[in-house]
C-alpha positions in Angstrom: 155.2 164.5 45.3 152.0 166.4 44.5 150.1 164.0 46.7 152.5 164.5 49.5 152.1 168.3 49.4 148.3 167.8 49.1 148.3 165.8 52.3 150.4 168.4 54.1 148.0 171.1 53.0 145.0 169.2 54.2 146.6 168.5 57.6 147.6 172.2 57.9 144.1 173.3 57.0 142.6 170.9 59.6 145.0 172.2 62.3 144.0 175.7 61.4 140.3 174.9 61.6 140.8 173.2 65.0 142.7 176.2 66.3 140.1 178.6 65.0 137.2 176.7 66.5 139.0 176.4 69.8 139.3 180.2 69.8 135.6 180.5 69.2 134.7 178.3 72.1 133.5 180.1 75.3 136.1 180.0 78.1 135.6 177.4 80.8 133.7 178.8 83.8 135.7 179.8 86.8 136.0 177.2 89.5 133.9 179.3 91.9 131.1 179.5 89.4 130.3 175.7 89.2 129.4 173.1 91.7 130.5 170.0 89.7 134.1 168.8 89.3 136.4 166.6 91.4 138.5 167.5 94.4 142.1 168.3 93.7 144.9 165.7 93.9 143.1 162.5 92.9 145.4 159.8 91.6 144.9 158.6 88.0 142.9 155.5 89.1 140.8 157.7 91.4 140.1 160.2 88.6 139.0 157.3 86.4 136.6 156.0 89.0 135.3 159.5 89.5 134.6 159.8 85.8 132.9 156.4 85.8 130.6 157.5 88.7 130.0 160.8 86.9 128.8 158.9 83.8 126.5 156.7 85.9 125.1 159.6 87.8 124.6 162.1 85.1 124.3 160.1 81.8 122.6 156.9 82.6 118.8 157.3 82.0 116.7 154.3 83.0 113.8 152.9 81.0 111.3 150.1 81.6 113.7 147.7 79.8 116.6 148.6 82.1 114.8 148.3 85.4 113.0 151.7 85.8 110.1 151.5 88.2 107.5 150.3 87.5 106.7 153.2 89.8 109.3 155.9 90.3 110.1 159.6 90.8 112.9 160.2 88.4 114.6 158.3 85.5 118.2 159.3 86.5 120.3 160.6 89.3 121.1 163.8 87.4 117.4 164.4 86.7 117.1 165.7 90.3 120.5 167.2 90.7 121.3 169.2 87.5 125.0 170.2 87.6 125.1 168.6 91.1 123.1 171.6 92.3 119.8 172.0 94.2 116.6 170.5 92.9 113.6 172.3 91.5 109.9 171.9 92.5 109.5 169.6 89.6 111.9 167.1 91.2 110.7 167.5 94.8 110.3 164.2 96.7 107.4 163.5 99.0 107.7 161.3 102.1 104.7 160.3 104.2 103.4 158.1 107.0 105.7 158.5 110.0 105.1 160.9 112.9 107.4 159.4 115.5 110.2 156.9 115.9 108.0 153.9 116.1 108.0 153.3 112.4 106.1 154.1 109.2 102.4 153.7 109.6 101.8 153.3 105.9 104.6 151.0 104.8 102.0 148.6 103.4 100.6 151.5 101.3 103.8 152.7 99.7 105.5 154.5 102.6 107.9 156.1 103.2 108.2 157.7 99.7 105.7 158.6 97.2 106.4 157.3 93.7 104.3 159.7 91.7 105.2 158.4 88.2 104.8 155.1 86.5 105.7 153.3 83.3 102.9 152.5 80.9 100.4 149.9 82.3 101.0 150.9 85.9 99.4 153.5 88.2 101.4 156.0 90.2 101.0 156.1 94.0 98.9 158.6 95.8 99.3 159.7 99.4 97.0 157.6 101.6 94.1 159.4 103.2 95.1 160.7 106.7 98.9 160.4 106.1 101.0 163.3 107.1 103.8 164.1 104.6 106.7 166.4 103.9 108.2 167.6 100.6 111.9 167.4 100.3 113.8 169.5 97.8 116.9 167.7 96.4 120.1 169.2 97.9 123.4 170.1 96.2 125.8 167.1 96.0 129.1 168.9 96.2 131.3 168.5 99.2 129.5 165.5 100.6 132.7 163.5 100.9 134.0 166.0 103.4 130.8 165.9 105.5 130.9 162.1 105.5 134.3 162.3 107.2 133.5 164.6 110.1 134.3 162.5 113.2 131.3 161.5 115.4 132.9 163.0 118.5 133.2 166.4 116.7 129.4 166.3 116.0 128.7 165.2 119.6 130.8 168.1 120.9 128.4 170.6 119.3 125.3 168.9 120.7 123.6 170.8 123.5 120.4 169.1 124.3 119.7 171.1 127.4 120.9 174.4 126.1 123.6 174.6 128.7 125.1 177.8 127.2 121.7 179.6 127.2 121.7 180.7 123.6 118.4 179.1 122.9 119.9 176.5 120.6 119.9 172.8 121.6 121.0 170.8 118.6 121.1 167.0 118.9 122.2 164.2 116.5 119.8 161.9 114.8 120.5 158.5 116.3 119.2 155.9 113.9 119.3 152.2 113.1 121.4 151.4 110.0 121.2 148.6 107.4 123.3 145.5 107.8 125.3 146.2 104.6 126.8 149.3 106.1 130.4 149.2 107.3 130.6 151.1 110.6 133.1 154.0 110.6 136.2 153.4 112.9 135.3 156.5 115.1 131.6 155.6 115.4 129.8 156.4 118.6 126.8 154.2 119.4 123.9 154.6 121.8 121.4 151.8 122.4 122.4 150.1 119.2 121.8 153.2 117.1 124.4 155.4 115.4 124.9 159.1 114.6 123.5 159.8 111.1 124.2 162.9 109.1 122.6 162.9 105.6 119.1 163.8 104.4 116.8 166.6 105.4 116.3 164.9 108.8 119.8 163.7 109.1 118.6 160.1 109.2 121.0 158.5 106.7 124.4 157.1 107.9 126.7 157.5 104.9 126.8 158.0 101.1 126.5 154.3 100.3 123.1 154.2 102.2 122.1 157.4 100.5 122.9 156.1 97.1 121.2 152.7 97.6 118.1 154.4 98.9 118.0 156.9 96.0 118.3 154.2 93.3 115.6 152.2 95.0 113.1 154.8 96.2 113.6 157.4 93.5 114.1 155.3 90.4 112.8 151.9 91.4 116.1 150.1 90.9 117.0 147.2 93.1 120.6 146.2 94.1 122.2 143.5 96.3 122.1 146.1 99.1 118.3 146.8 98.7 116.7 144.0 96.7 113.1 144.9 97.6 111.0 146.2 94.7 109.1 149.3 95.6 106.0 148.2 93.6 105.6 144.5 94.5 107.4 144.7 97.9 109.1 141.5 97.1 112.8 140.8 96.7 113.9 140.6 93.0 117.2 140.2 91.2 119.6 143.3 91.3 119.0 145.8 88.5 122.3 147.6 89.0 125.7 146.3 89.6 127.8 146.7 92.8 130.5 148.3 90.7 128.1 151.0 89.5 126.9 151.7 93.0 130.4 152.0 94.3 131.4 154.3 91.4 128.5 156.6 92.1 129.4 156.6 95.8 133.0 157.5 95.0 131.8 160.2 92.6 129.8 161.8 95.4 132.6 161.4 97.8 135.1 163.1 95.6 133.1 166.1 94.3 134.8 169.3 95.2 133.7 171.6 98.0 132.0 174.8 96.7 134.3 177.7 96.3 133.4 181.0 98.0 133.3 184.1 95.7 134.1 187.8 96.4 135.8 187.0 99.7 137.6 190.3 99.8 134.5 192.4 99.0 134.0 194.8 101.9 130.3 194.1 102.1 130.8 190.3 102.0 133.3 190.7 104.9 130.9 192.9 106.8 128.1 190.5 106.2 130.2 187.6 107.5 130.7 189.5 110.8 127.0 190.2 111.0 126.4 186.4 110.5 128.5 185.7 113.5 127.2 188.6 115.6 123.5 187.5 115.4 124.5 183.9 116.0 123.5 182.4 112.7 126.7 180.4 113.3 125.0 178.8 116.3 123.7 176.2 113.9 125.5 177.0 110.7 129.0 176.4 112.1 131.6 177.7 109.6 134.4 175.2 109.9 134.8 171.4 110.2 137.8 169.1 109.7 137.7 165.7 108.3 139.2 162.7 109.9 141.3 160.0 108.2 140.3 158.8 104.8 141.9 156.3 102.4 141.4 159.0 99.8 144.3 161.3 100.5 142.6 164.3 98.9 139.9 164.1 101.7 142.0 163.2 104.7 142.4 165.7 107.5 141.1 168.7 105.5 139.5 171.8 107.0 136.4 173.0 105.1 133.7 175.6 105.5 130.3 174.1 105.0 128.2 176.1 107.5 126.4 173.3 109.2 126.7 171.4 112.5 125.0 168.2 111.1 122.6 168.3 114.1 118.8 168.4 114.4 117.2 171.6 115.5 113.5 172.4 116.3 112.5 175.0 113.8 109.1 175.7 115.3 105.5 175.1 114.3 105.8 176.9 111.0 108.2 174.3 109.6 106.5 171.3 111.3 105.3 169.1 108.5 104.1 166.2 110.7 106.6 163.8 109.2 109.9 162.4 110.6 112.7 160.0 110.1 114.9 158.3 112.8 114.7 160.0 116.2 113.9 163.5 114.8 110.8 165.2 116.0 108.4 166.4 113.2 109.6 170.0 113.7 113.3 169.1 113.7 115.5 169.4 110.7 119.2 168.9 110.2 121.0 172.2 109.6 121.5 172.4 105.8 125.0 173.3 104.7 125.1 176.8 103.2 128.0 176.3 100.9 126.9 176.6 97.3 123.9 178.7 98.3 124.7 181.6 95.9 124.9 179.2 92.9 121.5 177.6 93.7 119.6 179.6 91.0 121.8 178.0 88.3 120.0 174.7 88.8 116.6 176.2 90.0 115.5 178.1 86.9 117.3 181.4 87.8 115.5 181.7 91.1 115.6 180.4 94.7 113.6 177.5 96.2 114.9 177.3 99.7 114.2 175.5 103.0 113.5 171.8 103.0 110.5 172.0 100.7 111.5 175.0 98.5 108.8 177.3 100.0 111.2 180.3 100.3 111.9 182.2 97.1 114.7 184.4 98.4 117.4 184.2 101.0 115.6 186.9 103.1 112.3 184.9 103.0 114.1 181.8 104.1 115.5 183.7 107.1 112.1 185.2 107.9 110.6 181.7 108.0 113.0 180.5 110.7 111.4 179.8 114.0 112.0 177.6 117.1 115.7 177.5 118.0 116.4 180.0 115.2 113.9 182.6 116.5 116.6 184.6 118.3 118.7 185.0 115.2 115.7 185.8 113.1 114.6 188.5 115.6 118.1 190.0 115.5 118.0 189.9 111.7 114.7 191.8 111.8 116.3 194.5 114.0 119.2 195.1 111.5 119.2 198.2 109.3 118.3 197.5 105.6 121.9 198.1 104.7 123.1 195.5 107.1 120.5 193.0 106.0 121.8 193.4 102.4 125.4 192.9 103.6 124.4 189.7 105.3 122.6 188.5 102.2 125.6 189.4 100.1 127.8 187.3 102.3 125.4 184.3 102.0 125.3 184.8 98.2 129.1 184.5 98.2 129.0 181.0 99.6 
C-alpha cells in the first residue's frame, strides 16, 4: 500500500512539474509575427508530408560523407533561409557568365553559379576573369505555393510590352526553356517552345520542383535523378538524394502559409496603403492574385495579397548587373513579392538587406534605388511630405 501511495505521489509531483514548466515557457509567437508554418486545412496525410519536408529542409545538414559538394555554397536548405525568411549577405549567391539569351559563356568554367566553398582537399571556384556577375539574396519561402498556382493567362493579362496604357510600365513574362522532367501545368501558355516562368530573381524558373532540384544541385552540390550532373566534375553520377525527399521538400514549400499582414486597422497603415496606390507602386507590385485549381484543397482558388505581378521590369542602369537568365535583359528583374517585408530583419540580423543583392539597408533606400520603369513612382515618392513617406513605409512594414 505504501508503494502505491509513493507511485501516486511521484506521478502527482511529475504532473505538477510539467504544469509549472509549461507556465514558464514563453507564449508561442502570434501568427503574424512568423513566416514559417503550414497553410490551414491540410489533411492528416498532407500535414505529415509537410513535416517531413520541413525536417529535410531545415534539419538535414550535409557533409562530405552524405554527398556535400565537393564544391558548394551551403550545407543545408535552411542555412540560406533561416525561419523561411530572407537571406543574409553571408548566404548571398553569385551567378555569372550570361549576358543575353544565347547561353552561359562560362559553363565550362563553373557557370552559372559560383560555388565559393569546398570540402577539404578541393578548391572553391572563383569568378573567371571578364565574366559579368550578379549577387542574389535568398528570398523568403512563404506563400510560394500560391504564386506557383497563378494561371498563366492572369500573368499575361498584366503584361504590357508596349506600355499601351502610358504609365511608363511595360512588364513582360520571362519565356524560358524548361527541363524534360517538369510536368507542364494544364493552363500553360507556350511561345516558340518556351513557357512562362515565375521563380527566381529573374523569373527564369518554371515551378518549385525545378527550383528545389536546382538548389540542391547548385547550392549544396547534391545530385538527384532530376539533375544527375555533378557541379565539380561536370559528369553524371548516382543520385545523392531520394525522389521522396525532393518531393517532400517541394510539398513543404508549396504548403507554407502566406505571410499575415499586421496592424491593418492602424490609420497610418491604411493611409500608407492609399499612398502606395496613388503613386502607382501597384503598377508592378499588384496587391491581389487568385490561384487556379490545385489538388491541394487548401491552395485551390484562393485569393491572396503578395504584391507582385510575376513579370520582368527594366529597373534602369543602376540595377543592371550585366547578368541574365532566360529571356530577361540584364537590367530586368522580376517584381519581388512584398509580403513578409516587415519581418525580414528577423532573419537578416535585425536590419534590412533589400533589392536583389541586398544593397539597400532600409525600405526608403530600396525605393530611392528604383529606376527605369519605376522612375515615375520613385519621383512621386520623392515629392511626398516626410509624414506621407513615413506612412507609406509603415504600410510596407505591415506586410
